[in-house]
MARPA-411496 format. One record per residue (C-alpha): residue number from 1; x, y negated, z negated. Coordinates in steps of 0.25 Angstrom, whole numbers, plus 5000, padded with zeros to 4 digits. Layout:
BEGIN
<node><resi>NUM</resi><x>X</x><y>Y</y><z>Z</z></node>
...
***
This chain:
BEGIN
<node><resi>1</resi><x>5272</x><y>5218</y><z>5181</z></node>
<node><resi>2</resi><x>5273</x><y>5212</y><z>5168</z></node>
<node><resi>3</resi><x>5271</x><y>5218</y><z>5156</z></node>
<node><resi>4</resi><x>5263</x><y>5210</y><z>5145</z></node>
<node><resi>5</resi><x>5271</x><y>5208</y><z>5130</z></node>
<node><resi>6</resi><x>5265</x><y>5220</y><z>5121</z></node>
<node><resi>7</resi><x>5257</x><y>5219</y><z>5109</z></node>
<node><resi>8</resi><x>5261</x><y>5219</y><z>5095</z></node>
<node><resi>9</resi><x>5251</x><y>5231</y><z>5095</z></node>
<node><resi>10</resi><x>5260</x><y>5237</y><z>5106</z></node>
<node><resi>11</resi><x>5273</x><y>5234</y><z>5100</z></node>
<node><resi>12</resi><x>5269</x><y>5241</y><z>5088</z></node>
<node><resi>13</resi><x>5264</x><y>5253</y><z>5093</z></node>
<node><resi>14</resi><x>5277</x><y>5252</y><z>5100</z></node>
<node><resi>15</resi><x>5285</x><y>5252</y><z>5087</z></node>
<node><resi>16</resi><x>5276</x><y>5263</y><z>5081</z></node>
<node><resi>17</resi><x>5278</x><y>5271</y><z>5092</z></node>
<node><resi>18</resi><x>5294</x><y>5270</y><z>5092</z></node>
<node><resi>19</resi><x>5293</x><y>5272</y><z>5076</z></node>
<node><resi>20</resi><x>5284</x><y>5286</y><z>5079</z></node>
<node><resi>21</resi><x>5296</x><y>5291</y><z>5089</z></node>
<node><resi>22</resi><x>5307</x><y>5288</y><z>5078</z></node>
<node><resi>23</resi><x>5300</x><y>5295</y><z>5068</z></node>
<node><resi>24</resi><x>5297</x><y>5306</y><z>5078</z></node>
<node><resi>25</resi><x>5311</x><y>5306</y><z>5082</z></node>
<node><resi>26</resi><x>5317</x><y>5307</y><z>5068</z></node>
<node><resi>27</resi><x>5329</x><y>5312</y><z>5068</z></node>
<node><resi>28</resi><x>5330</x><y>5316</y><z>5083</z></node>
<node><resi>29</resi><x>5338</x><y>5309</y><z>5092</z></node>
<node><resi>30</resi><x>5333</x><y>5297</y><z>5103</z></node>
<node><resi>31</resi><x>5342</x><y>5303</y><z>5113</z></node>
<node><resi>32</resi><x>5336</x><y>5318</y><z>5110</z></node>
<node><resi>33</resi><x>5322</x><y>5311</y><z>5110</z></node>
<node><resi>34</resi><x>5322</x><y>5304</y><z>5121</z></node>
<node><resi>35</resi><x>5329</x><y>5314</y><z>5130</z></node>
<node><resi>36</resi><x>5319</x><y>5323</y><z>5128</z></node>
<node><resi>37</resi><x>5308</x><y>5314</y><z>5129</z></node>
<node><resi>38</resi><x>5314</x><y>5311</y><z>5143</z></node>
<node><resi>39</resi><x>5315</x><y>5297</y><z>5139</z></node>
<node><resi>40</resi><x>5327</x><y>5287</y><z>5138</z></node>
<node><resi>41</resi><x>5334</x><y>5286</y><z>5123</z></node>
<node><resi>42</resi><x>5331</x><y>5270</y><z>5128</z></node>
<node><resi>43</resi><x>5317</x><y>5273</y><z>5130</z></node>
<node><resi>44</resi><x>5314</x><y>5279</y><z>5116</z></node>
<node><resi>45</resi><x>5322</x><y>5270</y><z>5108</z></node>
<node><resi>46</resi><x>5315</x><y>5259</y><z>5114</z></node>
<node><resi>47</resi><x>5301</x><y>5265</y><z>5110</z></node>
<node><resi>48</resi><x>5306</x><y>5268</y><z>5098</z></node>
<node><resi>49</resi><x>5311</x><y>5254</y><z>5095</z></node>
<node><resi>50</resi><x>5297</x><y>5250</y><z>5100</z></node>
<node><resi>51</resi><x>5304</x><y>5241</y><z>5112</z></node>
<node><resi>52</resi><x>5296</x><y>5250</y><z>5121</z></node>
<node><resi>53</resi><x>5281</x><y>5249</y><z>5115</z></node>
<node><resi>54</resi><x>5274</x><y>5254</y><z>5124</z></node>
<node><resi>55</resi><x>5281</x><y>5265</y><z>5131</z></node>
<node><resi>56</resi><x>5276</x><y>5275</y><z>5141</z></node>
<node><resi>57</resi><x>5268</x><y>5288</y><z>5139</z></node>
<node><resi>58</resi><x>5276</x><y>5298</y><z>5145</z></node>
<node><resi>59</resi><x>5287</x><y>5292</y><z>5137</z></node>
<node><resi>60</resi><x>5279</x><y>5293</y><z>5123</z></node>
<node><resi>61</resi><x>5276</x><y>5305</y><z>5128</z></node>
<node><resi>62</resi><x>5289</x><y>5311</y><z>5130</z></node>
<node><resi>63</resi><x>5293</x><y>5306</y><z>5118</z></node>
<node><resi>64</resi><x>5280</x><y>5311</y><z>5109</z></node>
<node><resi>65</resi><x>5284</x><y>5324</y><z>5115</z></node>
<node><resi>66</resi><x>5297</x><y>5324</y><z>5111</z></node>
<node><resi>67</resi><x>5296</x><y>5320</y><z>5096</z></node>
<node><resi>68</resi><x>5284</x><y>5330</y><z>5093</z></node>
<node><resi>69</resi><x>5273</x><y>5319</y><z>5092</z></node>
<node><resi>70</resi><x>5260</x><y>5320</y><z>5098</z></node>
<node><resi>71</resi><x>5255</x><y>5308</y><z>5107</z></node>
<node><resi>72</resi><x>5242</x><y>5307</y><z>5097</z></node>
<node><resi>73</resi><x>5254</x><y>5305</y><z>5085</z></node>
<node><resi>74</resi><x>5259</x><y>5295</y><z>5095</z></node>
<node><resi>75</resi><x>5248</x><y>5287</y><z>5098</z></node>
<node><resi>76</resi><x>5241</x><y>5289</y><z>5084</z></node>
<node><resi>77</resi><x>5254</x><y>5282</y><z>5078</z></node>
<node><resi>78</resi><x>5257</x><y>5271</y><z>5090</z></node>
<node><resi>79</resi><x>5242</x><y>5268</y><z>5087</z></node>
<node><resi>80</resi><x>5240</x><y>5267</y><z>5072</z></node>
<node><resi>81</resi><x>5233</x><y>5253</y><z>5069</z></node>
<node><resi>82</resi><x>5242</x><y>5243</y><z>5060</z></node>
<node><resi>83</resi><x>5237</x><y>5240</y><z>5046</z></node>
<node><resi>84</resi><x>5225</x><y>5230</y><z>5050</z></node>
<node><resi>85</resi><x>5227</x><y>5231</y><z>5063</z></node>
<node><resi>86</resi><x>5213</x><y>5236</y><z>5073</z></node>
<node><resi>87</resi><x>5214</x><y>5248</y><z>5080</z></node>
<node><resi>88</resi><x>5224</x><y>5247</y><z>5093</z></node>
<node><resi>89</resi><x>5219</x><y>5239</y><z>5103</z></node>
<node><resi>90</resi><x>5210</x><y>5231</y><z>5096</z></node>
<node><resi>91</resi><x>5212</x><y>5215</y><z>5093</z></node>
<node><resi>92</resi><x>5211</x><y>5203</y><z>5103</z></node>
<node><resi>93</resi><x>5214</x><y>5207</y><z>5118</z></node>
<node><resi>94</resi><x>5215</x><y>5220</y><z>5116</z></node>
<node><resi>95</resi><x>5204</x><y>5224</y><z>5125</z></node>
<node><resi>96</resi><x>5212</x><y>5216</y><z>5136</z></node>
<node><resi>97</resi><x>5222</x><y>5222</y><z>5133</z></node>
<node><resi>98</resi><x>5217</x><y>5237</y><z>5135</z></node>
<node><resi>99</resi><x>5211</x><y>5231</y><z>5148</z></node>
<node><resi>100</resi><x>5223</x><y>5227</y><z>5154</z></node>
***
């Protein structure tokens, strides 16, 4: 299976997710947070740095739970529109991307 390159919008959402998790973690150590969520510290580091732009849902759900973030908060943050941008999933080729 070949993984398609991420779109700029997906990369941006991954960066927003990482920033949200870093803010939510505050002064708490990355090691403590990762272990409490049942993920490796390396996985959390990659998500927070935006290197993993599309992590698995259960991973994000576990981290959000440990940080006291609702999934609604996470969804709202990563999908907020950029200034001058259309709704998420809009634009040329969006229908094709959603259909695959």
